[in-house]
N, C-alpha and C positions, 0 to 999 in steps of 0.2 A: 765555760764549756765544762762538761762533766764526762764521766766514763760513758762508753757507748751503751745506748739503750737498744733493746730488741727492735728489729725492723719489722713493721707491719707487713704481712704477706701481700695484701691487696688493698689499695686505697682508691676510692672513687671521689673525684672532685667534680662538683656540678654547680649549675646556676651562676656561671661566670663568663668570662671571655678568655679563650685559650688561644694564644698566639702560636699557630702551627701551620706550616705550608701544606700539611696533609689535608687540612680542612679550614679554609679562611673564615668559616662561620661557626667553628667549634665552640661549644659552651661547656664541654665536659671532658674529662680525661681519666683514664684508669692507669694506675701504677701497680706493677706486680714485680716482686723480687728485685727491686732496685732499678727497674726499667720501665719506660713508657710502654704500655700494652695496647692502648687504644685512645683515640681522640675522635670526638664526634658531637652530635647534637644532644640537647637536653632530653628530647623524647626517646632517643635510642639509649640513653643512660639508664632508663628504667630497667632494662634487661640485666644490668649488672648489680642493681641495688641490693639484692638478697644474697649475693655471693661474695661480698667483700668484707674485709675485717674492719674497715673504717670508712665513713662517709664524711667528706668535708664540704660544707655548704659555703660556697664562695660569696654568696650574697652580692653578685655583680662585680666582684673583683677581677682584675686582669691576672692571668697566669702567663709567664714568659719563661724561656730558658734562663737559668741563672747566668749571671755575668761571669766572664773570665777576665781577671786583671793580669795582663801579660808581662808586667814588669813591676815587681814589688821588692822592697827591702823590709822584711817582716819585723825583725827585731828593732831596727831603727824606727819603723813606724810605731811600734808599741812604746818605745822609749819617748818618742815625740808626743804620743797621746797622753802619757803619764808624766812627762817631764816639762822642761821649759820650752815653750813654743813662742817664737818671736815673729811668726808670719804676720801677725796683726799689728806689730809695732810700726807706727807711722813716722817715727823720727828716731834719730840716734839717742836723744835724751830719753824717749819712752823705752827704747830697748835696754839702756843701762839701768833704768828704774826697775824693769822686770828682772834683770839679772840680780840686782841687789835684793829684791824681795824673795827671789827663788833661793839665793844663797842663805838668807836668814831662815827660810822655812825648812832647809835641808841640812842641818848642822852635822849629820852623821855620814853624809855621802862622801866617799873617798875622792871621787871626781864628779864635778858638776857637769851635766850634759845638757846642751841646748841646741836648737835648730831653727832655721827659717829666716834669719835676718837677710835683708836685701837693701843694701845701701843705694842701689839705683833708684829706689822709691823715696829716698830721704832728701830733704833740702840740703844741698851741698854735696850729696853723693859720697860722703866719707864714711868708711867703716869704723868701728871702735878701735882705739889704740890699745896696745898691751897695757899701758899704764892705767888707762881708764878701766879696763877689765880687772886689773890687779886691785884697784881701789874698790870696785863694786863688789868683789868677792871676798875682800879681806885677805887677799894673798893666797887663796886656795886654788887648786887645779881646776881649770875650766876649759872645756872643748865646746866651741860654738860654731857649728857648720853653717855655711851660707846656704841659701834656699836650694841651690843646685847641687849641694854636697861635694863640689869640686874644689872648694877652698874652705878655710876655717880660721876664725879668730880665736886666739888662745891666751892663757895667762902664763906668766913667767914660771909659776909653780908647776904647770904641766910640762913646759919645756925642760924643766929640771929632771923630769922622769925619763927623758930621752936625750941625754947629753951627747953633743956632737952630731945629732941627726938633723938639726934645724939651723938654717942660716940666720944671720943677724938682723936683717931689716925688719922694722916694726910694721908689718903688713900682713894681711891674711896669707896663710900658707897654702901653697899649691904643690902638685907633683909629689915627689918622694918625701919631701918634708911634711906635707899634709898626711900622707899615708902613715908616716912614723908616729905622728902625734895622735892620729885617730886610733892606731893599734894600741898605743899606751892608754888612751882614755877608755877604750872598750874593754881592755884587759882588767880594768878596775870594776867592771860590772860582774857581780857574783852570778853563779849559775842559777840561783833562785830568782834574782832580778831579771835575768835574761829570759827564763821560762815564763815569768809573769808578763813580760813585755810581749812575748810571742802569743800567749793566750789572749792578751788584750787586743792585739792587732787582728788576730783571726776572728775573734768574737765581733769586733767592729766591722770587719768585712762581711761576715755572715748577716749582720743587721742591715747591710746595704744591698742585699740580694746577690752578693758575690759568692759563687760556688767553687771557684778555682782561682788560685793565685800562682803565678810563676815567680818563684823566689830566685832572685839574682844575687848569689853570693860569690865570694872569691877571697883570695888571700889579702888583697888590697882593700877590701870592703868590710869583711867581717872576720870569721875564723872557721876552721874546720869543725870545732866543737859547736859553734853557733849553728852551722849549716846542718850537721847531722842531728843535732838536738831538735831542730825544727822539724825535720823529716820524721823523727820518732814521735814527737808530740802530735803531729798531724795524723799519724797512723793509729794513735792510741785513743784520741778523743774525737767526738763529733764536731765537725766544723768544715770549713772549706778544704777542698783537696789542695795539696801543695805539690807542685811540680818543680823540681830543683835544677838550677843551672849553676855550674861552678866555673868561674872566669879565671882559668889558668891555662897556660900553654903546656899542659900535661894531660893528655886525654886519659891516660890510665888512672891518674889521680882522680879525675872527675868520675870515672866509672867506679872507683873504689869507694868514693863518698856517696854513691847512690844518685848521682846527677844524670839527667837525661842527655846533657851535652856539656862540652867544655866551651861554654858560651855565656851569654849575658853581658855583664860589664867587663869584658876583656877589652881594655882601653886602647883604642887607636888614637884617641885624642881626649880632650877634656870637655869643657862646657863654655858656651858663649858668655854667660854672666860673669864667669871668672877669668875671661880672656884667655882660656886654655883650649878652646876648640880650634882645630887646625884648619887654616884658611889658605886659599890660593893667593888672595890679595889681603893686605893688612887691614886690621880693624879700623873703623872710622874714628874711634876715640883712643887708639893706641898705635904706636909705631912698630908693630910686629904682627906676625901671622899665627900666634898661638903655639901650641905644643904638640909634637908628634911623638907618640909612644911606640907605635908599631909601623913598619913600612910594608910595602906590597910583598916583599920576599917573606917577611915573617907571617903575614896573613896567608900566603900560599902554603907555607910549610905547615901551618896549623890546620888549614882545611884538609890537606893531604893526610895528616896524622889522624884527624877525626874520621876521615873516610876509611882509613885502614882499621880504626877501632870500632867502626859502626856507630859513631856518635854524631850528634849535631855539633857544628861549629857556630860560633856567633861572636859578634863584635859590637862594641860601643863606638859609634862614629857619628859625629854631629856636624863638623865643618866640612865644606866641600872638598878640601884636600884629603881629609880623613876618609870620606866616602870614596874618593878616587883610589886611594890605596886599597880599600876593601874590594872594590870592583876589579882592579888590576890583579890583586892577589887571588881572588876567586876564579878569575878567568885563567890565570896561570895554573892553578890547581886543576881546573877542568881539562886543560891540555895534557896534564900528566895522568890523571886517573879516569878521564873520560867525562864529557859533559852530562851524560845521563846519571852518573853516580852523584855528581854535584847537585843536579836538579832534584833528584829523588830524596836527598838528605834534608831539604828545606832549611838550609843554613839561614841564620837570622842576622839582621842588622838592627841594633837597638837605637832608637831615636831618629836617625836618618833625616835630619832636619834640612840641611842645605843640599838639595838635589838639583842637578841639571837634567835636561831631557836625555842626555847620553847616559847618565847614571840610571835613570828610570828604565830606559831600554835595556840596560845591562841587568838590572834586577829581574826583569821579565825573562830575559834570555837564560839567566843562571838559576832561576827558581828561588831567588832570595826572598825571605819573609821580611816585610817592613814592620817591625815592632815599634809602634809610635805612640805619642802621648798628645792628643788634641788639646789637653788643658794647658800645654806650653804656650800655644798660640793665644788661648783665652787670657793667660796671665801676662805674657810678654809681647804679644803682637800689637798691631796698630801703629799709627804714625807717631805716637808719643811713647811707645813701649820700649822695653829694654832692647829688643831686636834692632829697632831703628837707631837707638843710641850706639849700639856696638857696630852696626853694619852700614848705617845710612838707610834712608827710606826705600830706595829702589832694590837694594839687595835684600832688605828685610821682607819685602813683598813676595819674594820667591820661596820663603820658608814653608815647610810642612805642606807640600802640594798633594793633598790626599786625592783630589779628583783626578789628577794626571796619573797617579799611581794606579788607581782603579781602572781608568781607561786603558792602561797598558797591560792590565791583567796581573798586576803585582798583588799578592795576598797581603791584606792588612790585619794586624792583630793589635788591638788597643789596650793600653795600660795607663797607669798613673805615675810610675816611678816613685811611688810613695816611699818616704815622706816629702819628696821634692814637691809634688802636688798631692792633695788629699785623695784618698779613696773616695770616688764619687762617680759611679758608673753612668747615671743618667746625665750628670753634668758633663761628662766626657762626650757622650753622644751629642748633647747640645752643642758643645764646643766645635765638634767636627762639622755639624750641620750649619753653624753660624760663624764659621771662620772669619777672622778680620778681613781676609782677602777673598772677595766673593768667588773668584774663579777656582779657588781651592776647596770650596764647599762641596759636601756630598749629601745625599739624602739621609734623612733620619733612619730609614730602613737599612741603607748600606752601612751607616755608622753603627747601628744596633747589631748588625751581623758581624761587623769587625770586632765588637766587644763581647760577643757570645761565641758564635761558631768560629770566628777568626782565631781566637786563642786556642781552640782545640786543633784546628788545622795546623797551627804553628808547632804543635807537638806531634804531628803526624797522624792525627785522628780526624777522619772525615765523617764519622758516624755519630758525632756528638755535637752539643751546643744547639740543638734544635729539637722540638717536641714532636717526634714522629715515632711510631711503633718500633721498638728495638733499641732506641737511643737511651743512654743513661738518664735516670729520673733525677736530673739536676734542674730544679726550677725554683722560681720565686713568685710570690703572690703579692699583688700591688693594689693599693687604693689610689685611684687616679681619676682624672676628668674624662670626658668623652673622648673616644679614640678617633683618630683621623688617619687617612691614607694619603701619603704624599704622592703627587702626580709625577710620572716619569718625565722630568723636564730638566733640560741642561742647566737652566738658571737656578734650579732648586728653590723657587720662590712661591710657586702656586701649590695649593693644598686641595685635596679632593676627599669627599666622604662618600663617593659613589661606590656602592658595594659591588658593582659589576666589574670593578678592577680585579677582583679575585685575590687581592693582596691583604693579608691580615693587618689590621690597624695597630697603631702604636700611639702613645700619648702625644699630645701637642706640646712640643718643647720650645715654643717661641719664647725668647728671653723675656723675663718678667712673670711668666706663668709658674705656678708651683710645680715642682718636680714630684713624680710619684713617690709614695711612701711604702716601704717594704713592710708587709704584714707577716710573711713567713718565708723562710728559705729552706729548701730541701736538697740534700746532696746524696745521691745514690739511694734515694728512697727514704733516707733518714732525715727527720726534721732537726735542723741545727740552729734555727732561730724562730721564735714566735714573739711578735711585738706584744708587750704587756697590755692586757685588756682585750686582746683579740681571741 
């Protein structure tokens, strides 16, 4: 990404397929001063041809609203893209070999950073020991976050940087111990390294057709300098828009830092993979119910404080007991400040994986946004997946009930939680449409809406994320196969190409088919990505 370029006053895109509810047969679009000015047919586009500053020949390409990723950790994503990525390690031995090679290749790094190991996928299911990591790194500081980033394996040299903060057992660290070692590891990242990681992550997002990311920062996740530096960078260079959330029980601090809300990963619990999500009943593979970091009273107090400050509140809640605490707290806050104020604020619940019918009804009643990650089911769902290992098959089948949420009228905003799962918007849409549990599947169109317009609605904007006159000109151009229209069918199994449906088509995302390739991404009328050769 480079410094901002002048914005073309008027651009005509023609000879393509424009995904717009304003005209399901649109083949052309005019953008003026950063907004969509017109969508319509190729023949009508001739009237604009002589009065525009630029004409883009789409040559049959598809134009859609740019995606919004509603849950991203930008710096960590950049560090994962440029650092040690263990997500592909198929065994403990392979992971240790990658650590050894990485340490040898980075002799000058003050702290080695890695991410993505998942012992649940390895034979034996055992994470690396501290002694094994000490040997692999030659005794250097190493921070190695598990794929869900709620626990980490570390070396003795890193523990020495936070004396007294870490308990003795040789196991992946969780809770406060994990937060302490993560803070020490990230403090060793220089401002230049951090800025480069942020640029790398945003450029990668732009290349995937992502026009907006919701940055989920906080004192237990990153730092104030990291958060404010990212917001400054996004304001100065062309790239995806960045909407900031700061996860602290201090609404005024969030406002001071430029956050839209004291929200995001304000932890009510942890994660299932690390056995720290808070459950009503014990884990199937552990004799406890996880960790509770906030109770209903704390949730209520935070929602009230945010209401008084005019900010969104939001919470990380994965386990059913954690979601119960959020619902109870939000309902108590509604009794104090009034239900209309709570509903109007569109408070967010991040992840919201273990939901009962009563939870879903409460989300609808209280106007809560479900900020969810369909790739979690793609990665961990199914009868042999991590969810089933942690919860047993029957409980695992209840997770991520997207169809039930939509039927109840709960707004969905899709994200990746990158680097937990990769930035991959079309893959996310596919994951929701082909959920491991058929009754939780939603249509491709509904999933696409949740990953475009849903992210804008989650920040209080109902006028964006769709290509209609007056909307922000945030769009992406795609090379894709023939478009299809999914039939309005409860089973989400039949497909239709009947143009009489009046519904704009989308790519066929059937598993095994190639996903669309982004050719160009435009944010506010400015081009932020062009695929080389296009």
